[in-house]
Every structure is written in structure tokens, then in C-alpha cells.
C-alpha positions in Angstrom: 110.2 17.7 -68.4 108.5 14.7 -67.0 105.0 14.1 -68.3 102.1 13.8 -65.8 99.0 11.7 -65.8 99.3 8.7 -63.5 99.3 8.3 -59.7 103.0 7.5 -59.7 103.8 10.7 -61.6 101.5 12.7 -59.2 103.8 11.6 -56.3 106.9 12.4 -58.2 107.1 16.1 -57.5 106.9 15.5 -53.7 109.8 13.0 -54.0 111.7 15.5 -56.0 111.1 18.3 -53.5 112.2 16.1 -50.6 115.4 15.1 -52.5 116.1 18.7 -53.2 115.6 19.7 -49.6 117.9 16.9 -48.4 120.5 17.8 -51.0 120.3 14.6 -53.0 119.5 14.3 -56.7 116.3 12.7 -57.9 116.8 9.0 -58.7 116.3 8.5 -62.5 115.0 5.0 -61.8 112.0 6.6 -60.0 111.3 8.7 -63.1 111.5 5.7 -65.4 109.3 3.7 -63.1 106.7 6.5 -63.1 106.7 6.7 -66.9 106.2 2.9 -67.1 103.3 3.0 -64.6 101.3 5.2 -66.9 102.6 8.6 -65.9 103.9 9.6 -69.3 101.5 9.7 -72.3 104.2 11.0 -74.7 107.9 10.5 -74.9 110.4 12.2 -77.1 110.4 9.5 -79.8 106.6 9.5 -80.0 106.4 13.3 -80.2 109.1 13.4 -82.8 107.2 10.8 -84.9 104.0 12.8 -84.6 105.6 16.0 -85.6 107.2 14.2 -88.6 103.7 12.9 -89.6 102.3 16.4 -89.4 105.1 17.7 -91.5 104.6 15.0 -94.2 100.9 15.7 -94.3 101.5 19.5 -94.7 104.1 18.8 -97.4 101.6 16.5 -99.2 98.8 19.1 -99.1 101.1 21.8 -100.3 102.3 19.6 -103.2 98.7 18.8 -104.3 97.9 22.5 -104.1 100.9 23.3 -106.3 99.9 20.6 -108.8 96.4 22.0 -109.1 97.8 25.5 -109.6 100.1 24.3 -112.3 97.3 22.5 -114.2 95.2 25.7 -114.0 98.1 27.6 -115.6 98.7 25.1 -118.4 97.8 27.5 -121.2 99.5 25.3 -123.8 96.7 22.7 -123.4 94.1 25.4 -124.1 96.0 26.6 -127.2 96.1 23.1 -128.6 92.4 22.7 -128.1 91.6 26.0 -129.8 93.8 25.1 -132.8 92.0 21.8 -133.3 88.4 23.1 -133.2 87.2 26.2 -135.1 83.8 26.3 -133.4 85.5 26.1 -130.0 87.7 29.1 -131.0 84.6 31.1 -132.0 82.8 30.4 -128.7 85.8 31.4 -126.5 86.4 34.4 -128.7 82.8 35.6 -128.3 82.9 35.1 -124.5 86.1 37.1 -124.2 85.1 39.9 -126.5 81.6 40.3 -125.0 83.0 40.6 -121.4 85.8 42.9 -122.6 83.2 45.2 -124.2 81.2 45.1 -121.0 84.2 46.0 -118.9 85.0 48.8 -121.3 81.5 50.2 -120.8 82.1 50.2 -117.1 85.3 52.1 -117.4 83.6 54.5 -119.9 80.8 55.2 -117.4 83.2 55.9 -114.5 85.5 58.1 -116.7 83.0 60.0 -118.7 79.3 59.5 -117.7 79.9 59.9 -114.0 81.8 63.1 -114.4 79.2 64.5 -116.8 76.4 63.7 -114.2 78.4 65.4 -111.4 78.9 68.6 -113.5 75.2 68.7 -114.4 74.3 68.5 -110.7 76.8 71.2 -109.8 79.2 68.9 -108.0 82.4 68.4 -110.2 84.0 66.0 -107.7 80.9 63.9 -106.9 81.0 64.4 -103.2 77.4 65.1 -102.5 74.9 62.4 -101.7 72.6 63.4 -104.5 75.4 63.0 -107.1 76.4 59.7 -105.8 72.8 58.3 -105.6 72.0 59.5 -109.2 75.2 58.1 -110.6 74.8 54.8 -108.8 71.2 54.4 -109.9 72.1 55.0 -113.5 75.0 52.7 -113.4 73.0 49.9 -111.9 70.2 50.4 -114.3 72.1 49.7 -117.5 74.8 47.6 -115.9 72.4 45.1 -114.4 70.7 44.7 -117.8 74.0 43.9 -119.4 74.9 41.6 -116.4 71.7 39.6 -116.9 72.3 39.3 -120.6 75.8 38.2 -119.8 74.5 35.4 -117.6 72.1 34.2 -120.2 74.7 34.1 -122.9 77.3 32.6 -120.6 75.1 29.5 -120.0 75.2 28.7 -123.7 78.9 29.6 -124.1 80.0 27.5 -121.1 77.9 24.5 -122.1 79.3 24.5 -125.7 82.8 25.0 -124.4 82.4 22.0 -122.0 80.9 19.8 -124.8 83.6 20.5 -127.3 86.4 20.4 -124.8 85.3 16.9 -123.5 85.1 15.8 -127.1 88.6 16.9 -127.9 90.1 15.1 -124.9 88.2 11.9 -125.8 85.6 12.1 -123.0 81.9 11.6 -123.3 80.8 15.0 -124.3 79.0 15.1 -127.6 77.6 18.0 -129.6 73.9 18.1 -130.3 72.7 16.0 -133.2 70.0 18.4 -134.3 68.1 21.6 -133.3 65.7 19.6 -131.0 68.5 17.9 -129.2 70.3 21.3 -128.8 67.1 22.8 -127.3 66.7 19.9 -124.9 70.3 20.1 -123.8 69.9 23.9 -123.3 66.9 23.3 -121.0 68.9 20.7 -119.0 71.9 23.0 -118.8 69.7 25.8 -117.5 68.4 23.5 -114.8 71.9 22.5 -113.9 72.9 26.1 -113.9 70.2 27.1 -111.4 71.2 24.3 -109.0 74.8 25.1 -109.5 74.2 28.8 -108.7 72.3 27.9 -105.6 75.1 25.6 -104.4 77.9 28.0 -105.1 75.8 31.0 -103.7 75.2 29.3 -100.4 78.8 28.3 -100.2 79.8 32.0 -100.9 77.5 33.1 -98.1 79.1 30.7 -95.7 82.6 31.8 -96.7 81.6 35.5 -96.3 80.0 34.8 -92.9 83.3 33.3 -91.7 85.2 36.4 -92.9 82.8 38.8 -91.3 82.8 36.9 -88.0 86.6 36.9 -87.7 86.8 40.6 -88.8 84.1 41.6 -86.2 86.3 40.3 -83.4 88.5 43.4 -83.9 91.9 41.7 -84.1 94.1 42.5 -87.2 95.5 39.0 -87.1 92.0 37.4 -87.1 90.9 39.8 -89.9 93.8 38.7 -92.0 92.9 35.1 -91.3 89.3 35.7 -92.3 90.5 37.3 -95.6 92.7 34.3 -96.3 89.9 31.9 -95.6 87.6 33.8 -97.8 90.1 33.7 -100.7 90.5 30.0 -100.1 86.7 29.6 -100.4 86.7 31.6 -103.6 89.3 29.3 -105.0 87.2 26.3 -104.2 84.1 28.0 -105.8 86.0 28.7 -109.0 87.3 25.2 -109.3 84.0 23.5 -108.5 82.1 25.8 -110.9 84.5 24.8 -113.7 84.6 21.1 -113.0 80.8 21.0 -112.6 80.4 21.6 -116.4 82.8 18.8 -117.2 81.3 16.3 -114.7 77.8 17.1 -115.9 78.8 16.5 -119.5 80.3 13.1 -118.7 77.2 12.0 -116.8 78.3 12.1 -113.1 75.7 12.2 -110.5 75.7 15.0 -107.9 76.9 12.6 -105.1 79.8 11.5 -107.3 80.8 15.2 -108.0 80.7 16.2 -104.4 82.6 13.1 -103.3 85.3 13.6 -105.9 85.7 17.3 -104.9 85.6 16.8 -101.1 88.3 14.1 -101.3 90.6 16.3 -103.3 90.2 19.7 -101.6 93.9 20.6 -101.7 94.2 20.0 -105.5 91.0 21.9 -106.3 92.0 24.9 -104.1 95.2 25.2 -106.1 93.3 24.8 -109.4 91.0 27.8 -108.6 93.8 29.9 -107.0 95.1 31.7 -110.2 91.7 33.0 -111.2 90.9 34.0 -107.6 94.2 36.0 -107.4 93.4 37.7 -110.7 90.0 39.0 -109.5 90.2 39.1 -105.7 91.1 42.8 -105.3 89.0 44.2 -108.2 85.5 45.8 -107.7 82.5 43.6 -108.3 81.6 44.4 -111.9 85.2 44.5 -113.3 86.0 41.3 -111.4 82.9 39.7 -112.8 83.9 40.6 -116.4 87.5 39.3 -115.9 86.1 36.1 -114.3 83.6 35.5 -117.1 86.3 36.1 -119.7 88.7 33.7 -118.3 86.2 31.1 -117.2 85.8 29.3 -120.6 89.6 28.7 -120.5 89.3 27.3 -117.0 86.6 24.9 -118.3 88.9 23.7 -121.0 91.7 23.2 -118.4 89.3 21.3 -116.2 88.4 19.0 -119.2 92.1 18.2 -119.7 93.0 17.9 -116.0 93.4 14.7 -114.0 92.3 15.3 -110.4 91.7 11.6 -109.5 95.4 11.1 -108.9 95.7 13.7 -106.1 93.5 12.3 -103.3 93.5 13.7 -99.8 93.8 11.5 -96.7 90.4 12.4 -95.4 87.2 13.8 -96.9 86.4 17.4 -96.0 82.6 18.0 -96.0 82.8 21.5 -97.7 79.4 21.3 -99.3 77.4 19.8 -96.5 75.5 22.9 -95.6 75.2 24.3 -99.2 73.9 21.0 -100.5 71.2 20.8 -97.8 70.2 24.4 -98.4 70.0 24.0 -102.2 67.9 20.8 -101.8 65.5 22.7 -99.5 65.1 25.5 -102.0 64.5 23.0 -104.8 61.9 21.0 -102.8 59.9 24.2 -102.1 59.8 25.1 -105.8 56.9 22.7 -106.5 55.0 25.4 -108.4 57.4 25.0 -111.4 56.8 21.3 -111.7 53.6 21.5 -113.8 55.3 23.9 -116.2 58.3 21.6 -116.6 56.0 18.6 -117.2 54.1 20.5 -119.9 57.4 21.6 -121.6 58.6 18.0 -121.5 55.4 16.7 -123.0 55.6 19.3 -125.8 59.2 18.3 -126.6 58.2 14.6 -126.7 55.3 15.4 -129.0 57.5 17.5 -131.2 60.1 14.7 -131.4 57.3 12.2 -132.3 56.1 14.5 -135.1 59.5 15.1 -136.5 60.6 11.5 -136.4 57.4 9.8 -137.6 57.5 8.7 -141.3 55.1 10.5 -143.6 52.4 8.5 -145.5 52.5 9.0 -149.2 49.3 8.6 -151.2 51.0 6.3 -153.7 52.2 3.9 -151.1 50.6 0.4 -151.6 48.4 -0.8 -148.7 49.6 -3.5 -146.4 47.7 -6.8 -146.4 44.9 -5.5 -148.6 43.9 -2.8 -146.1 43.3 0.8 -147.0 46.3 3.1 -147.0 44.6 5.4 -144.5 44.7 2.7 -141.9 48.5 2.3 -142.1 49.9 3.6 -138.9 53.4 5.1 -138.7 56.1 3.0 -137.0 56.6 4.2 -133.4 59.9 6.0 -133.0 
């Protein structure tokens, strides 16, 4: 029970052995002197205090996780927002209905179309390789088209949901003033969406790599640990993806978003846990449909949430590797820069044309000059 580490403590076992051979007990003063000379790095009080600190930290992390999960399940906040805004209700309804229809098509394919293909190929149970390949190719052909359409529509739905949700909770989100402003906001949201997808995609690859690495070791315990870590990563991805829309709407920079997220990892893990649990065990396409149906509600909950109060003790650099990878991809996409500049110039020219006052022929000339020389006021 006596800690070791110093020269006095190194000599202590020999003294104890001699005392045992001579029939005498070890003098406790010798033990205390060895501890005072540097032999003991830990005593019982220090170890108990350290264990208590660890227990308090675990309790604090669990509490922040629980608060995040409760705020993700506060459906009453979503209901109040939907009752206050009719356009918000229409947007959320369209997102849920479209994804429900898409999920229904998936079930219809598996229940009817797949069986019909198997019977036409002479394999009622779909056990042959030819039946499986034919059914899979047909399923991917029409399902991927709907999936791409879902992504394009979801960009507009999620952006509108974040705008109106921030407006309802008195944050800086404002709806577009006219069609031109709406088009510019749509282009900016598409750029944010591309970077957001890159960031979350690389993060998903890292989480999946950790799961595969632990599973490949062959231990059931490590495989279970890898699955739990992957579920934790999915919770972080869902939470970050929802709050990204809100933070983008209120004008936060990318560094501010990452700093806020990485200093509150326990809270954000709890915030994304309910949606992750609802979709974790489903196949890919049904899970995507359920995820996309519930995601507008998660954006509204993120707009009404208050994560700043639940700060961790240390910052956990979760997005270090994904951030560098997404930056590298964006730096190598220089070929798109001229197209973006042309689009920006066309938008500026269109805005100048729409906002410039028109010259009427009956307008009196200014300072005796001809009316054709009167220039419009710069916008």
C-alpha cells in the first residue's frame, strides 16, 4: 500500500523484509519519513479528491447532454412557432409530405415492384444474382433522381425555415425583400450548403473510419464501442447541421460557429441524440427520408435553443481535420471562380437596372441642359 518513487521508498522493501525475518513489525515512522522524502506521489486524500473531481466532471457532462436532449424534444416550442406563422407552417408541411411520399415510394418498390421483377425473371424469392442486380439498378435509377430532387428542394425549405424561425424568436433572420434579394440569398445558401456538406461529409468519414477500425480488431467489446462512438458522431453531425442554418442566418463567421460548437460538445451531442436514435437502425433511404422530414423541426428547435449557457471545461477540436479538408477542396476549386464573378456582376447589373429611376420625356431639364443629359442618381 505504500507508493514508490523516491530513493527512500526504494530502500523501504528491504527494511520491511529484514523486519519480517527478524520477527519485528515495520516502524510506521520509517514509512512516513519515506513518504515525506518524495517516495509517495499520491496519498489517500489526494486520490479521493481526484476521484471526486472526475465524478463531478462526468456528472456535469451528463447534465449538459441531458439538457441538450430535452431542448431537442421541446415540441411545444415548434408548435407555437407554427401557429404564429402561416408561411412557416406551409414550408414544414411541404418538407414532411414530400419526404413521406418518397418513403412511401421506397416501400412500394420493395413490396410490389421488386416482387414483380423477381417473378418476371423466374425467381419468386429474389435469390439469384441477376434478380438482385436488376432490382438494385432499377431502384437506384429512380430513387437517386428523387434523392437529388429532395436535396435541391431541401436547400430552399431549410433556408426558409431558418429565416422565419429566427424572425419569430427575435433574432436577426429576415425574409427577402424582393425577388432579386431572394435569388441572391438562394445563391449564398447554396454556397453555404456545399461547404456544410463537405464539412459534415469529412466528419462522417472520420467517424466511420473509427468504427471500422475498432470493429476490424475482432473484439465484440471494441465493436460495440465503435458503434457507440459512431452514434455519438452522428449526433454531433445532426446538431451541427441544424445550428449551422441558424448561425449562418444571424451572421456568425465559420470560426465563431466552430468555436461555439467545440466548447459545448456535451450539449450538442444531446441535442442531436433524439434524431440519431430515430434513424440509426434504419436502411439508408428510409433513414434519409425520416431525417429530412424531421430536420425542419430540428432547425426551429435550434433557433429557440440557448446553448451558450452550457459550456464545457475544455474545447474539444472535433472539426480540426474536416475543416482543413474542406478548405483544401475549396482552394482547389478555382475553376468555378470566373463563373461566380460573372454571376455576381450580372446580379449587380440587374440590381442597378431595377433600382435606377426612369427618365420621363416630360421632365424639365436641370440647369438649362437637355433632358437627355440628365443621368440617373446612383443607387
